[in-house]
Structure formats: structure tokens, C-alpha cells
C-alpha positions in Angstrom: 189.5 148.3 73.4 188.3 144.8 72.7 189.0 143.8 76.3 187.1 146.8 77.6 184.1 145.8 75.5 184.1 142.3 76.9 184.1 143.7 80.4 181.2 146.0 79.7 179.1 143.0 78.3 180.0 141.0 81.4 178.8 143.8 83.7 175.5 144.2 82.0 172.5 143.0 84.2 170.6 139.8 83.3 167.1 140.4 82.0 164.4 138.0 83.5 161.0 137.8 81.7 158.1 137.7 84.3 154.5 137.1 83.3 152.1 139.1 85.5 148.6 137.7 85.4 146.2 140.1 84.0 143.1 141.2 85.7 141.0 139.0 83.4 143.0 135.9 84.3 142.6 136.6 88.0 138.8 136.9 87.5 138.7 133.6 85.6 140.6 131.7 88.4 138.3 133.2 91.1 135.2 132.3 89.1 136.4 128.8 88.6 137.0 128.4 92.3 133.6 129.8 93.1 132.0 127.4 90.6 133.8 124.4 92.2 132.7 125.6 95.7 129.1 126.0 94.4 129.1 122.5 92.8 130.5 121.0 96.0 127.9 122.9 98.1 125.1 121.7 95.7 126.3 118.1 96.0 126.3 118.3 99.8 122.9 119.9 99.7 121.6 117.2 97.4 122.9 114.4 99.8 121.4 116.3 102.7 118.0 116.5 100.9 118.1 112.8 100.1 118.8 112.0 103.7 116.1 114.3 105.0 113.6 112.7 102.6 114.6 109.3 103.8 114.4 110.4 107.4 110.8 111.8 107.1 109.7 108.8 105.0 111.0 106.6 107.9 108.9 108.7 110.4 105.8 108.2 108.3 106.5 104.4 107.8 106.9 104.0 111.6 103.5 105.7 112.2 102.0 103.2 109.7 103.7 100.3 111.5 102.3 101.5 114.8 98.7 101.5 113.4 99.2 98.0 112.1 100.5 96.9 115.5 97.4 98.4 117.1 95.2 96.3 114.8 97.2 93.3 116.1 96.6 89.9 114.6 92.9 90.6 113.8 93.5 90.9 110.0 95.4 87.6 110.0 92.8 85.9 112.1 90.0 87.1 109.8 92.0 85.9 106.8 92.7 82.5 108.4 89.0 82.1 109.3 88.0 82.9 105.8 90.5 80.4 104.4 89.2 77.7 106.9 85.6 78.3 105.9 86.5 78.2 102.3 88.3 74.9 102.8 85.3 73.4 104.7 82.8 74.5 102.1 85.0 73.0 99.4 85.2 69.7 101.3 81.4 69.7 101.8 81.0 70.2 98.0 83.4 67.4 97.3 81.6 65.0 99.7 78.2 65.9 98.2 79.6 65.2 94.7 81.0 61.8 96.0 77.6 61.0 97.5 75.9 61.7 94.1 78.4 59.4 92.4 77.9 56.6 95.0 74.1 57.0 94.7 74.5 56.5 90.9 76.4 53.3 91.7 73.6 52.1 94.0 71.1 52.8 91.3 73.2 50.7 88.9 73.3 47.8 91.4 69.5 48.0 91.8 69.2 47.8 88.0 71.4 44.8 88.0 69.3 43.1 90.7 66.1 43.8 88.8 67.6 42.4 85.6 68.9 39.3 87.4 65.5 38.8 89.0 63.8 39.0 85.6 66.2 36.4 84.2 65.6 34.1 87.1 61.9 34.3 86.6 62.3 33.6 82.9 64.7 30.7 83.5 62.4 29.2 86.1 59.5 29.3 83.6 61.7 27.7 80.9 62.6 24.9 83.3 58.9 23.8 83.1 59.2 23.2 79.4 62.6 21.5 79.2 62.9 18.3 77.1 65.8 16.7 79.0 68.0 16.9 82.1 70.8 18.7 80.2 68.6 21.7 79.4 67.2 21.7 83.0 70.7 21.7 84.5 71.9 24.5 82.2 69.0 26.7 83.2 69.6 25.8 86.9 73.2 27.1 86.5 72.0 30.3 84.9 69.5 30.7 87.8 72.4 30.1 90.3 74.6 32.6 88.5 72.0 35.3 88.5 71.3 34.6 92.2 75.0 35.1 92.9 74.9 38.4 90.9 72.0 39.5 93.1 74.0 38.7 96.2 77.0 40.6 94.9 74.9 43.6 94.0 73.3 43.6 97.4 76.7 43.4 99.0 77.9 46.4 96.9 74.7 48.3 97.8 75.3 47.7 101.5 78.9 49.0 101.2 77.8 52.0 99.1 75.0 52.9 101.6 77.4 52.7 104.5 79.8 55.1 102.6 76.9 57.5 101.9 75.8 57.4 105.5 79.4 58.0 106.7 79.9 60.9 104.3 76.5 62.4 105.2 77.5 62.3 108.9 80.8 64.0 108.1 79.0 66.7 106.1 76.8 67.4 109.1 79.9 67.8 111.2 81.5 70.1 108.6 78.3 72.2 108.5 78.3 72.5 112.3 81.9 73.6 112.1 81.1 76.1 109.3 78.3 77.7 111.4 80.6 77.9 114.4 83.5 79.5 112.4 81.1 81.8 110.6 79.9 83.1 114.0 83.5 83.7 115.1 84.4 85.3 111.8 81.4 87.7 112.0 82.6 88.7 115.5 86.2 89.2 114.4 85.1 91.2 111.4 83.0 93.4 113.6 86.0 94.1 115.8 88.2 94.7 112.8 85.7 97.0 111.2 85.6 99.1 114.4 89.4 99.4 114.5 89.6 100.2 110.8 87.0 103.0 111.2 89.3 104.6 113.8 92.6 104.1 111.9 91.9 103.7 108.2 91.6 107.4 107.4 94.8 108.2 109.3 96.6 105.3 107.5 95.4 106.6 104.1 96.7 110.0 104.8 100.1 108.6 106.0 100.4 106.5 102.9 99.8 109.5 100.7 102.4 111.4 102.6 104.8 108.5 102.2 104.3 108.6 98.4 105.2 112.3 98.4 108.6 111.5 100.1 109.2 108.5 97.9 108.8 110.7 94.8 111.8 112.8 96.0 114.1 109.7 96.3 115.8 108.1 93.4 114.6 104.5 92.8 117.9 102.8 93.6 118.1 104.5 97.0 114.5 103.9 97.7 114.9 100.2 97.0 117.8 100.0 99.3 115.8 101.8 102.0 112.8 99.4 101.7 115.1 96.4 101.7 116.8 97.5 104.9 113.3 98.2 106.5 112.1 94.7 105.6 115.2 93.1 107.1 115.3 95.3 110.2 113.5 93.9 113.3 112.1 97.3 114.3 111.6 98.6 110.8 114.2 101.3 111.1 116.2 101.9 107.9 117.7 105.3 108.7 118.9 106.2 112.2 120.8 108.9 114.1 123.9 108.4 116.3 123.0 108.1 119.9 125.9 108.3 122.5 128.5 107.5 119.8 126.6 104.4 118.7 124.3 103.4 115.9 120.7 104.1 116.8 119.6 100.8 115.3 122.0 98.2 116.5 123.9 100.2 119.1 127.3 99.4 117.6 130.0 102.0 118.4 130.8 104.5 115.6 134.4 105.7 115.4 134.9 109.5 115.6 136.2 109.8 112.0 133.1 108.1 110.7 131.0 110.4 112.9 132.7 113.4 111.3 132.0 112.0 107.8 128.3 111.6 108.7 128.1 115.2 109.9 129.6 116.4 106.7 127.0 114.5 104.7 129.0 114.5 101.5 127.9 110.9 100.8 125.4 108.4 102.2 127.0 106.3 104.9 125.7 103.1 106.3 126.4 101.2 109.6 129.0 98.5 109.0 127.3 96.3 111.6 123.6 96.4 110.6 123.6 98.2 107.2 121.2 101.0 108.4 121.7 104.5 106.8 123.0 107.3 109.1 121.7 110.8 109.3 123.3 113.6 111.3 121.1 114.7 114.2 122.1 118.3 113.7 120.9 118.2 110.1 117.5 117.2 111.3 117.3 119.8 114.1 118.4 122.6 111.7 115.8 121.5 109.1 113.0 121.4 111.7 114.1 124.8 113.2 114.0 126.4 109.7 110.6 124.9 109.1 109.4 126.3 112.4 110.8 129.7 111.6 109.1 129.7 108.2 105.8 128.9 109.7 106.1 131.8 112.2 
């Protein structure tokens, strides 16, 4: 009997415990996956929006650059002429101050001469009343000394007058140059005013539009964009891929990197020139959607 009981226990089937997910658990898993997909989509959308904002900011900046090119070197020429005029006027003022200072020195020399002449006259009169040769010779030396003082003052006056004359002539030359530059400046300002009248309103509108796009871009990315624009020869900071190459420096872009650019999951820059890439299809789709919305 004991043997039979053992055999029956051995023949009994093994029981395996299986946990079947409940309906609630399945729904939680599905919701979690949907949330992850939504977050991923939102991240991609955010990167795409940033790229589009940069792209359209670039378009506006390029239009402003074109306006500045149309103005040419006129603003710089006007600024240089104004600086040159200011420099000449400052020099004229300096020379005029020097002349006043030298004229004061001339007046001082004249005063010395008059004083010396007065002393000579007095010493000469005193010589008529001397009591001995010693007093006479002493007065004679004083007269001789004052005569030398007059000669020295006359020499200094001659030198000062020559300096005044030279500086006066230079001032005349500067004034002629000022009149000449002023005439050129007025002409250049007139030309610039005409160009500004044609382009200033458009430039103001473009700069306002640029500020709108800048407000949509985070400061760190905007700073990078402006730094790239400043260093780029053609002012392009964000470019598309043209014929498998960078639209800025024309370096070849590998297929895998082109795929990453099309996915726009992150901002990618050219390894050669540092410009930011934007997918051409992204721009076309955005413009197509805008056109449909307008219609």
C-alpha cells in the first residue's frame, strides 16, 4: 500500500504558477509607451522649431546685410570725414592757443625792453653826476648789461614772431582743408541721406522682425548663432545640405550624418566650418503648411 501511494504521488502533474497581466496593467504599459512617444515627439518638435526660428532669423539678417552692402562704404566715409574734420578743428584750436601763449611771451619781452630802456636812461643821467671813475664804470657796466638784455629780448621777439607767423600760415592751410573736407562731407551726407530714405524704413521693419525670431531662441543658442555669423565670411550661420555638401563651406557630409540632420533630434553643426545644419525638407514642409493656412 505504501508503494502504491508513492507511485501515485510521482504520477501527479506539476503545478506551475503563471501571472497573467490584468487589463489595468496592460493599459498602464500602453500609456507609458504613449507618454514616451509623446515626449520624444515633443523634443523633436522643439528642436525643429528652434532650427526653423534660426533659419528665418538668418533670412532676415541676410536681407539686412544686403541693405548694408547697398549703402556701400558711404557710412564709413562719412564717419572718417567727420573724424578728420574734428581732428583739424582740434589742431586749429591748439595752434590758436599756442599763438596766444607766444604773444604773451612777446608782450613779456616788450616789457623787459621798456624796463631796460628806462634803466639805461636813468644810469646815463646818473653818469653825469658821478664823483669818481669807479662809479662811472659801474654805471657803464649796468648800461652795457641792460643793452644786452634788450638785444636778447629783441632776439626772442624775432623768434616768437616767426613762430606765430608759421603757425598762422598753418592755421590758414588747416582752414582751407576744413572747408574742402566740409564740402565733400556735405556731398557724401546728401548721398547717404538719399540711400537711407530708400532703405531705412525697410531696415527698421527687418530688425523688428529679427527681434521676434530672437525672442523664440534660447540665449545660449542665439549667442552661438551670432558668433558663427560674425566669423562667417558670407554671414551665414545656418545652412542646408546642397548636393551632399555643406551649404556654407561645401565640405562633403557623410550619409549617416545627413540622416541625423533629417531626424532633427538634436542640433548638428558642420565639422569643417561650424555652421548649423537644417533639413531642407523641414523648411519646405513648414512653408507648405504656412501657404495652406493662408489659403
